[in-house]
N, C-alpha and C positions, 0 to 999 in steps of 0.2 A: 616912541613915546607918544606920538601924535594919535596912535590907534587907542590908546586908553582912555575910557570913558570917564568922564566926571560921575559925582554922585547926584548931580540934577539931571545931567543926561541919563542916568541909568533909571531915575525915578520916572522921567518923562517916557522913557521907552517901556516900561511896566505898565503904565497908564495908559498908553497907546494900545497896546495888544490886550488889556483888560477890558477897555470900553471898545474895540474892534475898530478903531482908526488905523492901525496897522494889521494887514493881512496875514495870516499866517497858514502854512501846510495843513490841510484836514489829515487826519491820522486814519487811516483805513484799517478798521479791526477785522482781520481775517476770521472766518468762521472754522471752527475745529472740523477737520475731516474725518468723514465716517469709515470706519474700517470694517469690512464684512467679517461676521464670527460664524464659522460653520460648526454648527452644534453637532451635525453628524460625525465629522471627523473627530471633533473633540471627544465625543463618547467612544469612539472606535480605538483613538491612541490611549484611553485610560489603561494602564496597565494593571491587569488582574491577575491573581497568582490561581493556578489550576493545577492543584496537587495531583489528582488524577493523570493528568498529562505527563506530570514528572515521573508518574509510576509506570507509565505506558513506556516512555522513553528508556527508563531505567531498565524494565525488564527487557525491552527490544535490542539494547545494545549487549546486553550480556548473551542472549539467544542468537543474535546474529554473529558474534565472535565466534560461537562454536560452528554455526552452519558455515559459515566463510573458511574456516580452518579445515573442515573437513572437506570443501569444495575444492580448495587450493592444496591440500597436502601440507601445508605450512601453517605453524602457529601465528596468530596475529591478535592485536589486542584494539579494542574500541571504547573510547572512552567518551563520554557526553561532555564537550567543552563549552558550551553556551547556549543559553536560552533568552532570546529577546523579542521584544515588540518594536519593528521598525515600519517605516514607510516604503511601500514598493518601489517606489521611484527613485528614493535614494539608496535603497539596498542593490538595485541593478547596477548603479553606477560604479561599485566596488567589484564586479565581476569581470573577470578577464575574456578576451575575444579571441577565439572563439573560445567558447564553454559548452558544457554539455547540460542542457536543462529538459528534463523529462516529465511530461504531464501524466498525472495518473488520476484516473477517474475512480470514484469511491461510491458504491452502492450502501446505503445505510446512512451515511453523512449527507448524500445527496448533494455533492460538490466535488472539488477535485484538491489536490496539492502538486505541489512541483518538488521533483527529486534532483537534486544538482550534485553531479560528482567533478572532483578536482581532477584536472589531466593529469597530474602525477600519479594519483592513484590508480587509474585507468592504465597507464603505461607499466606502472609496477606490477599489476595482476597480470598484464599480458607477458610480461618476463616470465612469470611463474609457470603460466600455461604453455607457453611455447619451450619450456624445458631449461630456463636458466637455472643454474645451480646456487647461486647468489643474487640476491635482491639488492641492486644498489640505488634504484631510483634513475629512471630515465631523464633525459633531457627534454623539456618540453618544447615543442618547435613552432608552437603557435599556428598550427595547420587544423583543418579539420578532420575528423575521425574518418576512417577508412571503413568500408564494410565490415570487414573481420573486427575491427576494434568495435563496431557499433553492434556486432553479433555478440560479444563479450559483454560489452554494457548491458544489453536486453538480458543476457543470463545473469547477470549481477542484480539486476532490477527483479527478476523472477524471485531471487532467493530473500531480498529484502523484503517485496511484499508480502511474502509468505510469512516471513518472521514477524512482520508489522501487524498481519491480521492476528496473529497468535496473541501478540502483546496486547492489543487492544481487547481481545474477547471477554476479559474479566470486567471490562468498563463499559464497552460499548460494541456491539455485535457490527463489523464493517467487511466490505469486500473491494479488494483493490484490483483495478485493471490498468494494465498500460495502455496509455493513447498514442502519443508521438512523442518525437524529440526535436528540440530546437538548439541551434549554435549561437542564436543572436537573441539576447532577453528582449529585445524591442518586437520580435515575433510573437511573444505570448501576451496577447491582448485580451484574456480572460479577466485580467486583474487591472483596475485603473492605478494609474501613477501615484494617486494620493491615497489608495488604501491602505489600511495597515494590515501587516501579516505577522503571524508567529513563526520566528526563524529559530529554529536548531542545528546547530553545527555538532558533529561528530568526527573526533580525529581517530585515524586508522594508521596502526605502526606496523609494516610487516618487515622483520628484520631491520635492514639500516634504511628502508625507504618510509616516508610518510606522507599522508594525504589527509584529505577530509572529505566529506561528502553533507549535505545540507537538506533539510526537510522545510518546505516553506509552505505553510497554511494560511488562507486568508482567513482573518479575524471573523468575518461574518458567518463562516462555516462553523468554526468552533463555538460561535454565540448561541447556534441553532441547539446545541447539546450542552449548555453551560451547566444545567442542573445534575448532569452526570460527572463533570470535571472539576466541581469544587469541593468535592472531598475525595480523598485516596480509598480504595477498598483495602481493610486490614489485611496485613499479611497472615495473620490468624485465620482468617476466613478463607482465604486463598488454599492454603495449606489444606484445610478441611475440606474444599470442595474438590481439590485434585484427589484426596484420599477417597472421598465418595465416587468420583468418576472411574478410579481404578477399580475399587470394589464392584460397582456397577457393572463396569466391563468384563471383568472376570466372571462374574454370575451370569451375564448374557451369554459368555461363550459357553458355558456348561449346558445351555438349553439343547434338547435332543429334537432333531427335525427329521420327518418323513421323508425319505427320498425315493421316487419311483422312476424307473427307467422302462418307458412304455415302447415295446415292439411295435404296435400298430393297433389301429381302431378302425372299426368298420360296423356301420349301421345295417341290419338285416330284419326282415320281417319275422314276425313272431312264427308263421307257418313254415318259412325255411328253417328257422331254430329246433323246431319240434321234429323236422324230418332228418336232422342231422343224426348220423351214427358213428360208432366207433371206427376209427381209420377213415373217416370221412376227410374231404379237402374243404378248406374255407379259403376262398380267393381273397388277397388283400390287394388294396390300393397302392402299396408299397413295392419299390423294387428291393432285391436284397442288399444292394449297396446304399440304399438311401440312410442317412442318419437317424437315429432313433430320438425319441423326445425323452427329457428328463425334467420330472416334475418335483418342486421343493414345496411341501406344503401346500399340495393341490394347485401350484402354480406355475407353468412351463417357463422355466428358466434358462436351460440348457440344452443343446443339442451335441450328439457324439455317436461314435460307432462301437458296436458290440466286439467283443473279442475274449481273450482269455489273458491273465496275469497272475504268474506263480501258480498255476494248475487252478484257478478260480475263474468264473465267469466276470466280465469286468466291462466297463465303458470308459473309454478314453473321450474326455471332453474335448470337442473340436470349436466350439464357439459359444457365447453366451447369446440367449435371444434377447435379452434385454440389458442394457449397459449397466455394470454396477458401480458403486464407489469406487470399490477396491480394483478395477481395471480389468484386464483379461484374465480369462482362466483355461487360456489354451494349454493342452498337454497335461492336465490333471487327470486323475482317474478315481473313478468310485467304484468300490466294490459292492458287489450284489449283497443285499441285506436278507436276512433269511425270512421268507414270505413274501418278498417284492421281487419282480423281475427287473 
């Protein structure tokens, strides 16, 4: 009770504090801390809808399912599981080690993207290729991929990139080229940890085995062609374009071409030509076994050997002088057209 102040003591204390006779502790007012604001990061993390990209991946998943089924000889299903914007640094924390990250360079987009395969998917495909009658899904051992397994992965990448180019064609023309593979996400240094990427996950089912693969595209690359991605091409326009391409191809294939097989050529003087007579001999610069030249519309495109085929003179094509998009022409036969050698 001795510690309880009387009313007089309380009044005296308040007066002393007010007049400054009793010292008090100074209140230190803290200045507010300045928090940095990353404008660039904020802009990149803004989630934008890109309908044309959805169209591309939907088209891609359907065509890839057909191509892989043909390649493996087994029916499989591919479904578009998830599309999202994520920070690259946060994304790679979710990946198992080792993982399979494949860097693909894109011509047209002037950039690159990353193709990531689930190890279970790779081992399931290996089971099929090496003759397993039933795919159950292999146990993932947490080891690096062998050279044989990397060969399978590269073949898988070739098929995926081919279908991806076709799927992109109605929206934007791109060419994809495999660059290299990494097993540790930290070795992929072309993307900063703070950068936003567009992540698309595809689920794959092969009999009882399930797996996935992912396509990771830096947002900055998509931003360069955003005007092509903000509206999806109409499906009616696509069907019309495909019909026109088919009709145009059929008509082009009916175009007649002049094909000439030239035995030899020789330049002579006019006076020698005037002295030539019946049963005279003209010496050529070619040996009898040398290949002859084949001209298509006055352009030398092929070489071959002359002979007979089913009672008619013919030329067996040995090689293409200029490589064509269709590839080799070895083993083909041209028949002699009347009026042409």
